[in-house]
C-alpha positions as CSV (number, residue, x, y, z in Angstrom):
1,D,0.2,-0.1,-0.1
2,G,2.9,2.3,-0.7
3,V,3.9,2.0,3.1
4,N,7.6,0.9,3.8
5,A,7.0,-2.8,5.4
6,F,10.2,-2.5,7.4
7,Y,8.9,0.6,9.5
8,D,6.9,0.5,12.5
9,P,6.9,3.8,14.5
10,D,5.6,1.9,17.8
11,A,8.5,-0.9,17.6
12,P,11.5,-0.9,19.4
13,R,14.0,1.0,17.0
14,Q,11.3,1.6,14.8
15,L,11.7,-1.7,12.8
16,S,8.7,-4.0,12.2
17,E,8.2,-7.4,12.8
18,T,8.7,-7.9,9.3
19,C,12.2,-6.1,9.1
20,M,13.4,-8.1,12.1
21,H,12.5,-11.3,10.4
22,F,14.0,-10.4,6.9
23,I,17.2,-9.8,9.0
24,G,17.0,-13.3,10.7
25,G,16.6,-14.9,7.2
26,L,19.5,-12.7,5.9
27,L,21.6,-14.1,9.1
28,K,20.6,-17.6,8.9
29,H,21.6,-17.9,5.2
30,A,24.8,-15.6,5.5
31,K,27.2,-18.1,4.8
32,A,25.6,-19.5,1.8
33,I,25.1,-15.8,0.2
34,T,28.6,-15.1,0.6
35,R,29.7,-17.7,-2.3
36,V,27.4,-15.6,-4.4
37,A,28.2,-12.1,-3.3
38,N,32.0,-12.9,-2.9
39,P,32.8,-15.0,-6.3
40,T,36.5,-14.6,-6.5
41,I,39.5,-15.9,-4.6
42,N,40.5,-12.1,-4.1
43,S,37.1,-11.5,-2.9
44,Y,38.0,-13.1,0.3
45,K,41.1,-10.7,1.1
46,R,38.8,-7.9,2.2
47,L,36.6,-10.4,4.7
48,V,39.1,-10.2,7.3
49,P,38.9,-8.4,10.7
50,G,39.6,-4.5,10.9
51,Y,38.9,-4.0,7.4
52,E,35.7,-2.0,5.7
53,A,33.9,-5.1,5.0
54,P,32.4,-7.1,7.8
55,C,33.1,-10.8,8.2
56,Y,31.1,-11.4,11.4
57,I,27.5,-12.7,11.0
58,S,25.5,-10.3,13.1
59,W,23.4,-7.2,12.7
60,S,23.0,-3.7,14.1
61,A,21.4,-0.1,13.8
62,T,24.0,1.7,15.3
63,N,27.5,0.2,14.3
64,R,29.3,-0.3,11.0
65,S,31.2,-3.7,11.9
66,A,28.1,-5.7,11.6
67,L,27.4,-7.7,8.4
68,I,23.8,-6.5,8.4
69,R,23.3,-2.4,9.1
70,V,20.1,-0.7,9.4
71,P,20.8,3.0,8.6
72,A,19.4,5.6,11.2
73,P,16.8,6.9,8.7
74,R,13.4,5.9,9.5
75,G,9.9,6.1,7.7
76,N,10.1,5.4,4.2
77,S,13.7,5.1,4.3
78,T,13.9,2.4,6.6
79,R,16.0,-0.1,5.1
80,V,18.5,-3.1,5.4
81,E,22.0,-3.4,4.3
82,F,23.7,-6.6,3.8
83,R,27.5,-5.3,3.6
84,S,29.7,-7.9,2.3
85,P,29.2,-8.3,-1.5
86,D,32.0,-7.9,-3.5
87,P,31.9,-5.4,-6.7
88,T,32.8,-8.5,-8.6
89,C,29.5,-10.4,-7.7
90,N,26.7,-10.7,-10.3
91,P,24.2,-8.5,-8.6
92,Y,21.1,-10.2,-10.0
93,L,22.4,-13.5,-8.2
94,A,23.3,-11.8,-4.9
95,F,19.8,-10.1,-4.9
96,A,18.2,-13.3,-5.5
97,A,20.0,-15.0,-2.8
98,M,19.5,-12.2,-0.4
99,L,15.5,-11.9,-1.2
100,T,15.1,-15.6,-0.9
101,A,16.7,-15.8,2.4
102,G,14.8,-12.5,3.8
103,M,11.5,-13.7,2.6
104,E,12.0,-17.2,4.3
105,G,12.7,-15.1,7.5
106,V,9.5,-13.2,7.0
107,R,7.5,-16.5,6.4
108,E,8.9,-18.8,9.0
109,K,9.0,-15.9,11.6
110,I,12.9,-16.1,12.2
111,E,13.8,-14.0,15.2
112,P,17.3,-12.5,14.8
113,P,19.8,-12.5,17.6
114,A,20.0,-9.2,19.6
115,S,21.7,-6.3,17.7
116,I,25.2,-6.0,18.6
117,D,25.7,-2.3,19.0
118,K,29.5,-1.9,19.7
119,N,32.4,-2.4,17.6
120,I,32.7,-6.1,17.0
121,Y,36.4,-5.6,15.7
122,H,37.3,-4.4,19.2
123,M,35.5,-8.0,20.9
124,T,37.4,-10.9,21.9
125,L,36.8,-14.2,20.6
126,E,35.2,-15.2,23.7
127,E,33.2,-12.0,23.7
128,R,31.9,-12.9,20.4
129,T,31.4,-16.6,21.0
130,G,29.4,-15.5,24.0
131,V,27.1,-13.6,22.3
132,G,26.8,-16.0,19.1
133,I,28.6,-14.2,16.7
134,G,29.8,-16.6,13.9
135,T,32.0,-15.5,11.1
136,L,31.7,-15.6,7.3
137,P,33.4,-18.4,5.3
138,A,37.1,-17.2,5.3
139,D,37.6,-18.4,1.6
140,L,36.2,-19.3,-1.9
141,Y,36.2,-23.1,-1.2
142,A,34.4,-22.7,2.6
143,A,32.0,-20.3,0.8
144,H,31.2,-22.6,-1.8
145,Q,30.5,-25.7,0.5
146,A,28.3,-23.4,2.6
147,L,26.2,-22.9,-0.4
148,L,26.0,-26.4,-1.5
149,A,24.8,-27.1,2.0
150,D,22.1,-24.7,1.9
151,D,19.1,-26.1,0.1
152,L,16.9,-23.1,0.0
153,I,19.5,-20.6,-1.7
154,C,20.5,-23.5,-4.2
155,R,16.9,-23.9,-5.1
156,A,16.4,-20.3,-5.5
157,L,19.4,-20.1,-7.9
158,G,18.5,-23.1,-9.8
159,P,20.7,-26.2,-10.8
160,H,22.3,-24.6,-13.7
161,V,23.4,-21.8,-11.8
162,V,24.7,-23.9,-8.9
163,E,26.4,-26.3,-11.4
164,A,28.1,-23.4,-13.2
165,L,29.4,-21.8,-9.9
166,T,30.6,-25.2,-8.7
167,S,32.6,-25.5,-12.0
168,V,34.0,-22.0,-11.7
169,A,34.8,-22.5,-7.8
170,E,36.3,-26.0,-8.6
171,A,38.8,-24.6,-11.3
172,E,39.6,-21.4,-9.2
173,W,40.2,-23.1,-6.2
174,G,42.4,-25.8,-7.9
175,S,44.6,-23.3,-9.8
176,Y,44.8,-21.1,-6.6
177,R,45.8,-23.9,-4.4
178,T,48.7,-25.0,-7.0
179,A,50.1,-21.5,-7.8
180,V,53.3,-20.3,-6.2
181,H,52.6,-16.7,-5.0
182,P,55.1,-14.1,-4.9
183,W,54.7,-13.6,-1.3
184,E,55.6,-17.4,-0.6
185,L,58.9,-17.1,-2.5
186,D,59.9,-13.7,-0.7
187,R,58.7,-15.2,2.7
188,Y,60.3,-18.7,2.2
189,L,62.9,-19.1,-0.5
190,T,65.8,-17.6,1.5
191,T,64.6,-19.1,4.8
192,Y,64.5,-22.7,3.6
């Protein structure tokens, strides 16, 4: 009806139940979405602690270190940002995966964990573990395994896309694993 479904002026943080459940769905499927949103070996060099791209599976309306951020404007501007996609991703596949996950959250009424309102990069491993903050896959191989294990996202993308992503991931990962990087030469050649 022309009203933002994520906005509720009477709810905590003015975020509707629909918004909260959408966030819950995104968080549930974040690891699988990562494969689509970060499609190259190099994509994972930015998903490390302390950089701009988030690597911790969490949400917040007040902090930029969370994977899912709800910017301050409310009303028709109320929105959710999934902050990990790499510029090399196919936006159509990334949005399809995100919308599928979020809509499952709405349908299944998936409640997200509490918002993390402090800088996650300053938290210790014990603090993160204590509040249930997981991490995104650290490399293309792990992300692809997460995708293959997520039936919902695989069904949304379709077998032809999943097969193509598998073919690319296997070729990229195989090539990457067998390549000797200049860093390795600089680090080890004179030492060993």
